[in-house]
N, C-alpha and C positions, 0 to 999 in steps of 0.2 A: 624593961628594963635594959633589956642587953638594943633593944632599937634606941631607945636614945641614948645611949654610951656611942652607939656605930654613928648617929647623926652627928654626934656632936665631933667627935672624932672626923669625920667627912668635913666639914664647916672649919676645923682646924690645919685638916690638909690642903682644902683648899687654897686655902686664906694664905696659905705658906707658900703655896705656887704662886700667886697673884705676886708681880713687882711690885716695889719700891717704887711709889711716885712723891715728886712735890706738890704740894697743896699752894691752894690760894684760897683768895674771898673772894665770896659767893655774891653777887648781884643781884638782886631780886629785880627778874624783866617787867613789870606791869608799872604803865605811865604814870607822871607827877600830874597833879592838878595845875590849871595856869595861875589860879589863887594860890598855891601852894608850892612854890619852885624849887623849893628843897627838901632833901629826906636825910634822918639818920636811920642806919641800921644797925640792931646788932642783934648776934644770935650764937647760938653753937652748934658744930659742927662735928659729927661722928663721920670718919671713913675708916673701914676696917683695915685697909691697907695704905695710911698707917696711924691713924694721929684721931687724937681728942683736941678740939681747939677753942676757944674761942675767938671771935671777928664782930668788927665794927666798921662801917660804912658810910661815908656820905655823898651822896648825889647832887648835882645841881643842875637845872632845866637851862638851855641855854636860847631854846626857843624852836621854832618850827620842828616840832619832833626829837631836836641832837637834845642828849644827857652827856654830863662828864660826870665822873665819879672816882674815889680815891677808896682805899680802903685797907686795914690792920689786920693779919689776925696771928695767933701765937696760940702755942698749946705744947704736949706731951707727945712724941712719937709711940704708940702703944708698943710695940713688939720690941723700942729697944730702950725706950726711957729716955731717948735726947729729945731734948728743946728744939721749936721749930721759931721762928719767926719771919715773917713776911710783910711785902708790903704792894699794893698791884691800884694801876691807874684803866680806870673803863671809857670807851665812849663809846657810844650805840645812839642810834637815829628808832626811833619807837613811836608808831603815831596811830589814835585810835580811826579806823576806816568808820565807822560810827558809834551807837552807843552799847553796843554790846560786844565788838569784834576789835580787837587791835592786834597792828603786826609788826616786825621792825628788826633791826641787826643789831647784835651786839657784840662787841670786842673789849680782851684787855691783854694787857702786859703787864709784870708782874717779878718782885726777886725773892726768892726765901733761903732760908739758910736753916738745913733740917741736923746740924750737928752739936747744939750745943750744950756745954755739960763734957764733951767730948774731947778730949783734948789732940786722937790720936786721929780724925777727922781732918783733913787741908781743908780751907775756904774753898779751894775751887770742886774738891769732890763731896762736899756737903748744902753747894750752892748749884741754884736753878732759875732758870730765866720762863718761867712760865708763862705759854701764851695761848689763848681761846678765842674763839670768832665763832660765833654762830649765828641762828636763824629763830626768831620769836614767835608765835602765834599765840593769842589764847583771849578771851572774853570777859565778860563779865556778869556775872548774874543777881539780878532784882538790887543791885547795887548793895549788897552783904557781902560780897566779896569776886574774888578774881582769879581766874585759873591760867596757870600757863605750861606752856610744851616749848621745849628751846634747846632741840638738839644743836650741840658744837663738835667741832673738832678740837683737838688738843694737841700742842707740841711743847716737844723740851722740856719734857715731865717726867722719862722714865729716868731711875736713878738709878743705873748697871754700875758694874765698878767699874773703877779708871776712867770713866766716863770725866772729859773737861767741865769747864762753866756751862759751856750749850749740850743739856743732855740730850741722849737719844729718843726714838722711839714716836711715833703718831698714835694717840689715842678718840676716841668718841666718846661722848657723853649726850647722854639722852633724860633732860632734867624736865621732873614734871611737878610741879608745884599747886599750891595756893595761896591768895590770901585772906582771911578772914577778917572784913573789916570789925572792931571792939569801938569804934566811933567813928567820926567825919574824918580824921588824920591820924586813926590809929590801926593797923594791922597784925593782925598775928599769921605766921607765916608758918608754914609746913611743905617740906620739900623733899621728895630723895632724885637722887641721882644714879641711876646705872650706866657703867662705864663697862667700856674696855680701854684699858690704859694703854695697851700697846699691841697694834691688831699687825705689826709688820717686824715683831723679833724672832727671839729663836724659841719662846714659846708658842704652843699654839692662842689663840686669840682666848676660847675659852679660859685657859688658863690664869688670864688677865684681865676676869670678869668680877667687880665685885659691886657695892649699892650702895654709895655714901647719903645722909640725910642731914638735915638741918632744921632744927626749932631757932625762930626768931620772933623778933617786931620792931616794925618799920610805926617811924615818927615824921607825917609829912607836916613840915610850916613852910 
């Protein structure tokens, strides 16, 4: 019993040290099929610092491996019970090397407001312009599922008190996920994201480490 209490306390203490960060839509980095150039994604996202959110996104295949997308996310900041609402635009180049391996580059920019329901938060203090860019490496397993590794750099997401609209901090995110085929055009997505939310701030990198997760569905058409 003492060990359980100690571990729970340690987890909450660790999360209290982690910095409050802006959130963004998570676009699953797996290629679209030429016969189904559009994709709608819905999901539930959990981030221990700071939120529980629902997200939805749309991706369209431009051709030659280039895609464009837009996403909307919103929910509640668990530590403060403030509302969150954000919009993101995604650009990427994602190309199969053969029938089993795909690689690419993916980036996005967005706007998020994290002070809904709290009139004491000024617009610039509760707003952020999150930017993410990274490299994608993935594979296909017998057409039944796709898996991917997506390390990325994050900018402008550390919500320190007194920051202007452009937030400080540089973070690293190491997304690992899988998309399990439920049909020819539907996938179940399970994704985890170990993150260092700010490795250039006053806190040590260890104190800004978190693990986010997403459970969602993809529909290609």
